[in-house]
ChimeraX commands (.cxc) that place a marker at each C-alpha (Angstrom):
marker #1 position -19.20,-8.79,24.36 radius 0.5
marker #1 position -17.84,-10.23,21.12 radius 0.5
marker #1 position -19.15,-13.62,20.07 radius 0.5
marker #1 position -16.95,-14.00,17.02 radius 0.5
marker #1 position -15.18,-17.27,16.36 radius 0.5
marker #1 position -11.43,-16.97,16.79 radius 0.5
marker #1 position -9.57,-18.47,13.84 radius 0.5
marker #1 position -5.90,-19.33,13.63 radius 0.5
marker #1 position -4.79,-20.22,10.09 radius 0.5
marker #1 position -1.56,-22.19,10.06 radius 0.5
marker #1 position 0.12,-22.43,6.67 radius 0.5
marker #1 position 2.13,-25.59,6.07 radius 0.5
marker #1 position 4.25,-27.25,3.43 radius 0.5
marker #1 position 3.04,-30.66,2.31 radius 0.5
marker #1 position 4.73,-33.20,4.56 radius 0.5
marker #1 position 4.04,-36.11,2.18 radius 0.5
marker #1 position 5.28,-34.12,-0.83 radius 0.5
marker #1 position 2.60,-35.19,-3.35 radius 0.5
marker #1 position 4.11,-32.94,-6.03 radius 0.5
marker #1 position 0.90,-30.99,-6.65 radius 0.5
marker #1 position 2.28,-27.51,-5.94 radius 0.5
marker #1 position 3.82,-25.20,-8.54 radius 0.5
marker #1 position 7.22,-25.44,-6.85 radius 0.5
marker #1 position 8.60,-28.94,-6.23 radius 0.5
marker #1 position 10.83,-29.76,-3.29 radius 0.5
marker #1 position 12.50,-32.67,-1.54 radius 0.5
marker #1 position 10.82,-32.98,1.84 radius 0.5
marker #1 position 12.67,-34.46,4.80 radius 0.5
marker #1 position 11.06,-37.66,6.10 radius 0.5
marker #1 position 8.64,-36.54,8.80 radius 0.5
marker #1 position 8.47,-40.10,10.16 radius 0.5
marker #1 position 12.11,-40.00,11.24 radius 0.5
marker #1 position 12.78,-39.86,14.98 radius 0.5
marker #1 position 14.17,-36.33,14.72 radius 0.5
marker #1 position 11.26,-34.93,12.71 radius 0.5
marker #1 position 8.70,-36.62,14.94 radius 0.5
marker #1 position 10.31,-34.88,17.90 radius 0.5
marker #1 position 10.13,-31.56,16.05 radius 0.5
marker #1 position 6.46,-32.10,15.16 radius 0.5
marker #1 position 5.70,-32.88,18.82 radius 0.5
marker #1 position 7.19,-29.50,19.75 radius 0.5
marker #1 position 5.00,-27.78,17.12 radius 0.5
marker #1 position 1.89,-29.50,18.48 radius 0.5
marker #1 position 2.76,-28.47,22.02 radius 0.5
marker #1 position 2.81,-24.82,20.96 radius 0.5
marker #1 position -0.35,-25.07,18.84 radius 0.5
marker #1 position -2.19,-26.65,21.77 radius 0.5
marker #1 position -1.77,-23.43,23.74 radius 0.5
marker #1 position -4.27,-21.83,21.33 radius 0.5
marker #1 position -6.82,-24.25,22.87 radius 0.5
marker #1 position -8.76,-24.88,19.66 radius 0.5
marker #1 position -12.30,-26.18,19.92 radius 0.5
marker #1 position -12.20,-27.37,16.29 radius 0.5
marker #1 position -9.45,-28.30,13.86 radius 0.5
marker #1 position -10.12,-27.71,10.16 radius 0.5
marker #1 position -7.92,-29.36,7.54 radius 0.5
marker #1 position -7.17,-29.39,3.81 radius 0.5
marker #1 position -9.28,-32.41,2.89 radius 0.5
marker #1 position -12.47,-32.54,0.78 radius 0.5
marker #1 position -15.49,-31.16,2.60 radius 0.5
marker #1 position -17.69,-33.95,1.24 radius 0.5
marker #1 position -15.45,-36.67,2.69 radius 0.5
marker #1 position -15.98,-35.77,6.32 radius 0.5
marker #1 position -17.56,-39.12,7.20 radius 0.5
marker #1 position -14.78,-41.31,5.80 radius 0.5
marker #1 position -12.07,-39.03,7.17 radius 0.5
marker #1 position -13.55,-39.10,10.65 radius 0.5
marker #1 position -13.79,-42.86,10.48 radius 0.5
marker #1 position -10.06,-42.88,9.83 radius 0.5
marker #1 position -9.51,-40.43,12.68 radius 0.5
marker #1 position -11.56,-42.67,15.00 radius 0.5
marker #1 position -9.46,-45.65,13.94 radius 0.5
marker #1 position -6.31,-43.70,14.83 radius 0.5
marker #1 position -7.69,-42.82,18.26 radius 0.5
marker #1 position -8.54,-46.49,18.79 radius 0.5
marker #1 position -5.03,-47.59,17.85 radius 0.5
marker #1 position -6.13,-49.16,14.57 radius 0.5
marker #1 position -4.51,-46.71,12.14 radius 0.5
marker #1 position -0.84,-45.81,11.75 radius 0.5
marker #1 position -0.40,-42.18,10.75 radius 0.5
marker #1 position 0.85,-41.39,7.26 radius 0.5
marker #1 position 3.31,-38.60,6.46 radius 0.5
marker #1 position 0.53,-36.19,5.43 radius 0.5
marker #1 position 0.29,-33.02,7.55 radius 0.5
marker #1 position -3.47,-33.65,7.81 radius 0.5
marker #1 position -2.63,-36.60,10.02 radius 0.5
marker #1 position 0.71,-35.55,11.52 radius 0.5
marker #1 position -0.68,-32.20,12.67 radius 0.5
marker #1 position -4.47,-32.46,12.44 radius 0.5
marker #1 position -5.10,-35.99,13.72 radius 0.5
marker #1 position -2.39,-35.86,16.37 radius 0.5
marker #1 position -3.44,-32.53,17.84 radius 0.5
marker #1 position -7.15,-33.34,17.74 radius 0.5
marker #1 position -6.52,-36.62,19.57 radius 0.5
marker #1 position -4.22,-34.89,22.05 radius 0.5
marker #1 position -7.03,-32.44,22.83 radius 0.5
marker #1 position -9.62,-35.24,22.94 radius 0.5
marker #1 position -11.68,-33.84,20.05 radius 0.5
marker #1 position -14.43,-36.15,18.84 radius 0.5
marker #1 position -14.01,-35.16,15.20 radius 0.5
marker #1 position -12.02,-33.11,12.73 radius 0.5
marker #1 position -13.39,-30.82,10.03 radius 0.5
marker #1 position -12.34,-31.07,6.37 radius 0.5
marker #1 position -13.09,-27.82,4.53 radius 0.5
marker #1 position -11.36,-28.16,1.16 radius 0.5
marker #1 position -13.02,-27.59,-2.22 radius 0.5
marker #1 position -11.37,-28.01,-5.65 radius 0.5
marker #1 position -13.00,-24.89,-7.07 radius 0.5
marker #1 position -13.13,-24.29,-10.80 radius 0.5
marker #1 position -10.30,-25.52,-13.04 radius 0.5
marker #1 position -7.39,-23.06,-13.04 radius 0.5
marker #1 position -5.81,-22.60,-16.50 radius 0.5
marker #1 position -2.14,-22.58,-15.39 radius 0.5
marker #1 position -0.86,-24.54,-18.36 radius 0.5
marker #1 position -2.86,-22.51,-20.87 radius 0.5
marker #1 position -1.58,-19.27,-19.37 radius 0.5
marker #1 position 2.03,-20.47,-19.44 radius 0.5
marker #1 position 1.63,-21.68,-23.03 radius 0.5
marker #1 position 0.23,-18.27,-24.01 radius 0.5
marker #1 position 3.11,-16.52,-22.25 radius 0.5
marker #1 position 5.68,-18.70,-23.99 radius 0.5
marker #1 position 4.47,-17.40,-27.37 radius 0.5
marker #1 position 3.34,-13.87,-26.55 radius 0.5
marker #1 position 5.04,-12.80,-23.30 radius 0.5
marker #1 position 8.35,-14.69,-22.92 radius 0.5
marker #1 position 9.65,-12.17,-20.36 radius 0.5
marker #1 position 6.85,-13.18,-18.00 radius 0.5
marker #1 position 7.61,-16.87,-18.51 radius 0.5
marker #1 position 11.31,-16.32,-17.82 radius 0.5
marker #1 position 10.58,-14.41,-14.61 radius 0.5
marker #1 position 8.08,-17.07,-13.52 radius 0.5
marker #1 position 10.54,-19.91,-14.11 radius 0.5
marker #1 position 13.30,-18.06,-12.26 radius 0.5
marker #1 position 10.99,-17.44,-9.29 radius 0.5
marker #1 position 9.97,-21.10,-9.10 radius 0.5
marker #1 position 13.59,-22.24,-9.33 radius 0.5
marker #1 position 14.54,-19.89,-6.48 radius 0.5
marker #1 position 11.64,-21.12,-4.34 radius 0.5
marker #1 position 12.62,-24.74,-4.93 radius 0.5
marker #1 position 16.26,-24.09,-4.00 radius 0.5
marker #1 position 15.28,-22.20,-0.83 radius 0.5
marker #1 position 12.75,-24.84,0.20 radius 0.5
marker #1 position 15.22,-27.68,-0.31 radius 0.5
marker #1 position 17.82,-25.83,1.74 radius 0.5
marker #1 position 15.33,-25.25,4.54 radius 0.5
marker #1 position 14.35,-28.92,4.54 radius 0.5
marker #1 position 17.98,-29.88,5.03 radius 0.5
marker #1 position 18.89,-27.29,7.66 radius 0.5
marker #1 position 15.81,-26.21,9.65 radius 0.5
marker #1 position 13.48,-27.87,12.13 radius 0.5
marker #1 position 9.79,-28.28,11.24 radius 0.5
marker #1 position 8.79,-25.43,13.54 radius 0.5
marker #1 position 11.39,-23.12,12.03 radius 0.5
marker #1 position 10.11,-23.85,8.52 radius 0.5
marker #1 position 6.54,-23.19,9.60 radius 0.5
marker #1 position 7.53,-19.84,11.07 radius 0.5
marker #1 position 9.14,-18.91,7.76 radius 0.5
marker #1 position 6.17,-19.88,5.58 radius 0.5
marker #1 position 3.78,-18.06,7.93 radius 0.5
marker #1 position 5.77,-14.81,7.90 radius 0.5
marker #1 position 4.20,-11.77,6.29 radius 0.5
marker #1 position 6.99,-11.70,3.69 radius 0.5
marker #1 position 6.45,-15.31,2.61 radius 0.5
marker #1 position 2.66,-14.89,2.47 radius 0.5
marker #1 position 3.00,-11.80,0.27 radius 0.5
marker #1 position 5.49,-13.51,-2.05 radius 0.5
marker #1 position 3.29,-16.58,-2.44 radius 0.5
marker #1 position 0.35,-14.39,-3.38 radius 0.5
marker #1 position 2.34,-12.14,-5.69 radius 0.5
marker #1 position 2.93,-14.91,-8.20 radius 0.5
marker #1 position -0.83,-15.22,-8.72 radius 0.5
marker #1 position -1.17,-11.47,-9.02 radius 0.5
marker #1 position 1.60,-11.42,-11.63 radius 0.5
marker #1 position -0.40,-13.80,-13.81 radius 0.5
marker #1 position -2.94,-11.04,-14.52 radius 0.5
marker #1 position -0.44,-9.51,-16.96 radius 0.5
marker #1 position -0.70,-12.58,-19.21 radius 0.5
marker #1 position -3.17,-11.86,-22.00 radius 0.5
marker #1 position -4.29,-8.58,-20.42 radius 0.5
marker #1 position -6.40,-6.59,-22.88 radius 0.5
marker #1 position -6.97,-9.68,-25.00 radius 0.5
marker #1 position -7.63,-13.24,-23.80 radius 0.5
marker #1 position -7.26,-12.40,-20.09 radius 0.5
marker #1 position -6.06,-15.97,-19.60 radius 0.5
marker #1 position -3.80,-14.84,-16.74 radius 0.5
marker #1 position -6.67,-13.08,-15.00 radius 0.5
marker #1 position -8.54,-16.38,-15.17 radius 0.5
marker #1 position -5.72,-17.98,-13.18 radius 0.5
marker #1 position -6.16,-15.47,-10.37 radius 0.5
marker #1 position -9.94,-15.70,-10.59 radius 0.5
marker #1 position -9.78,-19.48,-10.33 radius 0.5
marker #1 position -7.49,-19.29,-7.32 radius 0.5
marker #1 position -9.88,-16.88,-5.57 radius 0.5
marker #1 position -12.82,-19.08,-6.54 radius 0.5
marker #1 position -11.30,-22.08,-4.79 radius 0.5
marker #1 position -10.34,-20.16,-1.68 radius 0.5
marker #1 position -13.72,-18.45,-1.40 radius 0.5
marker #1 position -15.38,-21.87,-1.43 radius 0.5
marker #1 position -12.94,-23.08,1.25 radius 0.5
marker #1 position -13.82,-20.02,3.31 radius 0.5
marker #1 position -17.52,-20.73,2.84 radius 0.5
marker #1 position -16.94,-24.22,4.27 radius 0.5
marker #1 position -15.06,-22.70,7.20 radius 0.5
marker #1 position -18.01,-20.41,7.90 radius 0.5
marker #1 position -20.32,-23.42,7.75 radius 0.5
marker #1 position -18.59,-25.14,10.68 radius 0.5
marker #1 position -18.12,-22.04,12.84 radius 0.5
marker #1 position -20.31,-21.03,15.75 radius 0.5
marker #1 position -19.90,-18.03,18.07 radius 0.5
marker #1 position -17.02,-18.32,20.54 radius 0.5
marker #1 position -15.38,-21.18,18.64 radius 0.5
marker #1 position -11.61,-21.34,18.52 radius 0.5
marker #1 position -10.80,-22.87,15.15 radius 0.5
marker #1 position -7.35,-23.97,14.07 radius 0.5
marker #1 position -7.13,-24.18,10.28 radius 0.5
marker #1 position -4.22,-26.25,8.90 radius 0.5
marker #1 position -3.69,-25.50,5.22 radius 0.5
marker #1 position -1.12,-25.28,2.46 radius 0.5
marker #1 position 0.71,-21.98,2.88 radius 0.5
marker #1 position -0.16,-20.74,-0.62 radius 0.5
marker #1 position -3.75,-20.28,0.59 radius 0.5
marker #1 position -2.83,-17.97,3.45 radius 0.5
marker #1 position -3.12,-14.57,1.77 radius 0.5
marker #1 position -6.70,-15.06,0.61 radius 0.5
marker #1 position -8.01,-17.07,3.56 radius 0.5
marker #1 position -6.56,-14.57,6.02 radius 0.5
marker #1 position -7.93,-11.66,3.97 radius 0.5
marker #1 position -11.41,-13.18,4.04 radius 0.5
marker #1 position -11.28,-14.02,7.76 radius 0.5
marker #1 position -9.94,-10.57,8.61 radius 0.5
marker #1 position -12.78,-8.92,6.66 radius 0.5
marker #1 position -15.56,-11.11,8.06 radius 0.5
marker #1 position -17.63,-10.03,11.03 radius 0.5
marker #1 position -17.95,-13.72,11.96 radius 0.5
marker #1 position -14.27,-14.16,12.77 radius 0.5
marker #1 position -11.46,-12.72,14.81 radius 0.5
marker #1 position -8.21,-13.57,13.01 radius 0.5
marker #1 position -5.45,-14.64,15.39 radius 0.5
marker #1 position -1.78,-13.97,14.63 radius 0.5
marker #1 position -0.35,-17.33,13.55 radius 0.5
marker #1 position 3.20,-16.41,14.62 radius 0.5
marker #1 position 2.01,-16.27,18.24 radius 0.5
marker #1 position 1.43,-20.03,18.09 radius 0.5
marker #1 position 4.12,-21.54,15.87 radius 0.5
marker link #1:1,2 radius 0.2
marker link #1:2,3 radius 0.2
marker link #1:3,4 radius 0.2
marker link #1:4,5 radius 0.2
marker link #1:5,6 radius 0.2
marker link #1:6,7 radius 0.2
marker link #1:7,8 radius 0.2
marker link #1:8,9 radius 0.2
marker link #1:9,10 radius 0.2
marker link #1:10,11 radius 0.2
marker link #1:11,12 radius 0.2
marker link #1:12,13 radius 0.2
marker link #1:13,14 radius 0.2
marker link #1:14,15 radius 0.2
marker link #1:15,16 radius 0.2
marker link #1:16,17 radius 0.2
marker link #1:17,18 radius 0.2
marker link #1:18,19 radius 0.2
marker link #1:19,20 radius 0.2
marker link #1:20,21 radius 0.2
marker link #1:21,22 radius 0.2
marker link #1:22,23 radius 0.2
marker link #1:23,24 radius 0.2
marker link #1:24,25 radius 0.2
marker link #1:25,26 radius 0.2
marker link #1:26,27 radius 0.2
marker link #1:27,28 radius 0.2
marker link #1:28,29 radius 0.2
marker link #1:29,30 radius 0.2
marker link #1:30,31 radius 0.2
marker link #1:31,32 radius 0.2
marker link #1:32,33 radius 0.2
marker link #1:33,34 radius 0.2
marker link #1:34,35 radius 0.2
marker link #1:35,36 radius 0.2
marker link #1:36,37 radius 0.2
marker link #1:37,38 radius 0.2
marker link #1:38,39 radius 0.2
marker link #1:39,40 radius 0.2
marker link #1:40,41 radius 0.2
marker link #1:41,42 radius 0.2
marker link #1:42,43 radius 0.2
marker link #1:43,44 radius 0.2
marker link #1:44,45 radius 0.2
marker link #1:45,46 radius 0.2
marker link #1:46,47 radius 0.2
marker link #1:47,48 radius 0.2
marker link #1:48,49 radius 0.2
marker link #1:49,50 radius 0.2
marker link #1:50,51 radius 0.2
marker link #1:51,52 radius 0.2
marker link #1:52,53 radius 0.2
marker link #1:53,54 radius 0.2
marker link #1:54,55 radius 0.2
marker link #1:55,56 radius 0.2
marker link #1:56,57 radius 0.2
marker link #1:57,58 radius 0.2
marker link #1:58,59 radius 0.2
marker link #1:59,60 radius 0.2
marker link #1:60,61 radius 0.2
marker link #1:61,62 radius 0.2
marker link #1:62,63 radius 0.2
marker link #1:63,64 radius 0.2
marker link #1:64,65 radius 0.2
marker link #1:65,66 radius 0.2
marker link #1:66,67 radius 0.2
marker link #1:67,68 radius 0.2
marker link #1:68,69 radius 0.2
marker link #1:69,70 radius 0.2
marker link #1:70,71 radius 0.2
marker link #1:71,72 radius 0.2
marker link #1:72,73 radius 0.2
marker link #1:73,74 radius 0.2
marker link #1:74,75 radius 0.2
marker link #1:75,76 radius 0.2
marker link #1:76,77 radius 0.2
marker link #1:77,78 radius 0.2
marker link #1:78,79 radius 0.2
marker link #1:79,80 radius 0.2
marker link #1:80,81 radius 0.2
marker link #1:81,82 radius 0.2
marker link #1:82,83 radius 0.2
marker link #1:83,84 radius 0.2
marker link #1:84,85 radius 0.2
marker link #1:85,86 radius 0.2
marker link #1:86,87 radius 0.2
marker link #1:87,88 radius 0.2
marker link #1:88,89 radius 0.2
marker link #1:89,90 radius 0.2
marker link #1:90,91 radius 0.2
marker link #1:91,92 radius 0.2
marker link #1:92,93 radius 0.2
marker link #1:93,94 radius 0.2
marker link #1:94,95 radius 0.2
marker link #1:95,96 radius 0.2
marker link #1:96,97 radius 0.2
marker link #1:97,98 radius 0.2
marker link #1:98,99 radius 0.2
marker link #1:99,100 radius 0.2
marker link #1:100,101 radius 0.2
marker link #1:101,102 radius 0.2
marker link #1:102,103 radius 0.2
marker link #1:103,104 radius 0.2
marker link #1:104,105 radius 0.2
marker link #1:105,106 radius 0.2
marker link #1:106,107 radius 0.2
marker link #1:107,108 radius 0.2
marker link #1:108,109 radius 0.2
marker link #1:109,110 radius 0.2
marker link #1:110,111 radius 0.2
marker link #1:111,112 radius 0.2
marker link #1:112,113 radius 0.2
marker link #1:113,114 radius 0.2
marker link #1:114,115 radius 0.2
marker link #1:115,116 radius 0.2
marker link #1:116,117 radius 0.2
marker link #1:117,118 radius 0.2
marker link #1:118,119 radius 0.2
marker link #1:119,120 radius 0.2
marker link #1:120,121 radius 0.2
marker link #1:121,122 radius 0.2
marker link #1:122,123 radius 0.2
marker link #1:123,124 radius 0.2
marker link #1:124,125 radius 0.2
marker link #1:125,126 radius 0.2
marker link #1:126,127 radius 0.2
marker link #1:127,128 radius 0.2
marker link #1:128,129 radius 0.2
marker link #1:129,130 radius 0.2
marker link #1:130,131 radius 0.2
marker link #1:131,132 radius 0.2
marker link #1:132,133 radius 0.2
marker link #1:133,134 radius 0.2
marker link #1:134,135 radius 0.2
marker link #1:135,136 radius 0.2
marker link #1:136,137 radius 0.2
marker link #1:137,138 radius 0.2
marker link #1:138,139 radius 0.2
marker link #1:139,140 radius 0.2
marker link #1:140,141 radius 0.2
marker link #1:141,142 radius 0.2
marker link #1:142,143 radius 0.2
marker link #1:143,144 radius 0.2
marker link #1:144,145 radius 0.2
marker link #1:145,146 radius 0.2
marker link #1:146,147 radius 0.2
marker link #1:147,148 radius 0.2
marker link #1:148,149 radius 0.2
marker link #1:149,150 radius 0.2
marker link #1:150,151 radius 0.2
marker link #1:151,152 radius 0.2
marker link #1:152,153 radius 0.2
marker link #1:153,154 radius 0.2
marker link #1:154,155 radius 0.2
marker link #1:155,156 radius 0.2
marker link #1:156,157 radius 0.2
marker link #1:157,158 radius 0.2
marker link #1:158,159 radius 0.2
marker link #1:159,160 radius 0.2
marker link #1:160,161 radius 0.2
marker link #1:161,162 radius 0.2
marker link #1:162,163 radius 0.2
marker link #1:163,164 radius 0.2
marker link #1:164,165 radius 0.2
marker link #1:165,166 radius 0.2
marker link #1:166,167 radius 0.2
marker link #1:167,168 radius 0.2
marker link #1:168,169 radius 0.2
marker link #1:169,170 radius 0.2
marker link #1:170,171 radius 0.2
marker link #1:171,172 radius 0.2
marker link #1:172,173 radius 0.2
marker link #1:173,174 radius 0.2
marker link #1:174,175 radius 0.2
marker link #1:175,176 radius 0.2
marker link #1:176,177 radius 0.2
marker link #1:177,178 radius 0.2
marker link #1:178,179 radius 0.2
marker link #1:179,180 radius 0.2
marker link #1:180,181 radius 0.2
marker link #1:181,182 radius 0.2
marker link #1:182,183 radius 0.2
marker link #1:183,184 radius 0.2
marker link #1:184,185 radius 0.2
marker link #1:185,186 radius 0.2
marker link #1:186,187 radius 0.2
marker link #1:187,188 radius 0.2
marker link #1:188,189 radius 0.2
marker link #1:189,190 radius 0.2
marker link #1:190,191 radius 0.2
marker link #1:191,192 radius 0.2
marker link #1:192,193 radius 0.2
marker link #1:193,194 radius 0.2
marker link #1:194,195 radius 0.2
marker link #1:195,196 radius 0.2
marker link #1:196,197 radius 0.2
marker link #1:197,198 radius 0.2
marker link #1:198,199 radius 0.2
marker link #1:199,200 radius 0.2
marker link #1:200,201 radius 0.2
marker link #1:201,202 radius 0.2
marker link #1:202,203 radius 0.2
marker link #1:203,204 radius 0.2
marker link #1:204,205 radius 0.2
marker link #1:205,206 radius 0.2
marker link #1:206,207 radius 0.2
marker link #1:207,208 radius 0.2
marker link #1:208,209 radius 0.2
marker link #1:209,210 radius 0.2
marker link #1:210,211 radius 0.2
marker link #1:211,212 radius 0.2
marker link #1:212,213 radius 0.2
marker link #1:213,214 radius 0.2
marker link #1:214,215 radius 0.2
marker link #1:215,216 radius 0.2
marker link #1:216,217 radius 0.2
marker link #1:217,218 radius 0.2
marker link #1:218,219 radius 0.2
marker link #1:219,220 radius 0.2
marker link #1:220,221 radius 0.2
marker link #1:221,222 radius 0.2
marker link #1:222,223 radius 0.2
marker link #1:223,224 radius 0.2
marker link #1:224,225 radius 0.2
marker link #1:225,226 radius 0.2
marker link #1:226,227 radius 0.2
marker link #1:227,228 radius 0.2
marker link #1:228,229 radius 0.2
marker link #1:229,230 radius 0.2
marker link #1:230,231 radius 0.2
marker link #1:231,232 radius 0.2
marker link #1:232,233 radius 0.2
marker link #1:233,234 radius 0.2
marker link #1:234,235 radius 0.2
marker link #1:235,236 radius 0.2
marker link #1:236,237 radius 0.2
marker link #1:237,238 radius 0.2
marker link #1:238,239 radius 0.2
marker link #1:239,240 radius 0.2
marker link #1:240,241 radius 0.2
marker link #1:241,242 radius 0.2
marker link #1:242,243 radius 0.2
marker link #1:243,244 radius 0.2
view
């Protein structure tokens, strides 16, 4: 009998739109009546996974303060913000009567995005042009989806195999920048893996045999986190599209 922990990794866009991602977009207000109804439908489907723990993209070392906030929400003393941590994580955990939630994020080592782009501007302008065109296309597509699709429909798109591969490809492309010389682009990819490996380590830390863990994370992390979970003997990776 297998005693692996089942893990479902749900990739999301950032509901509160903090502007920290490479691509910027105009996010529909998730506090509107329509979007709240759509989020409720998403939570209904996610609940069928029957998670025993919900892990979220919040600093691992802030578990105490975050769970105090979660307890305040359950007690009716905190009004949810737009952040997906609260709109998905807090709401579903409370719906399932979980006593706590589990932040697993880690900042990792600094990633030299700006240095790599500055190097490319001088030495590899073709890379920079392709990068800028890709980001512009992503932004246009994301803005169109925000205007035309329900929350659940957007989540299905960002969790598709095609979207996951495309998100990851942009990091892989960076390895061409400074290859054979500074390797500044390779450092971008290395930094991105470094962060995600630390996140995965935190996920392993909270897992016990037979757990059912729902991980709610920015969709750009999916390729690496799913790769690590799929390769680990500790986890059975569940198909996200079965539950969103």
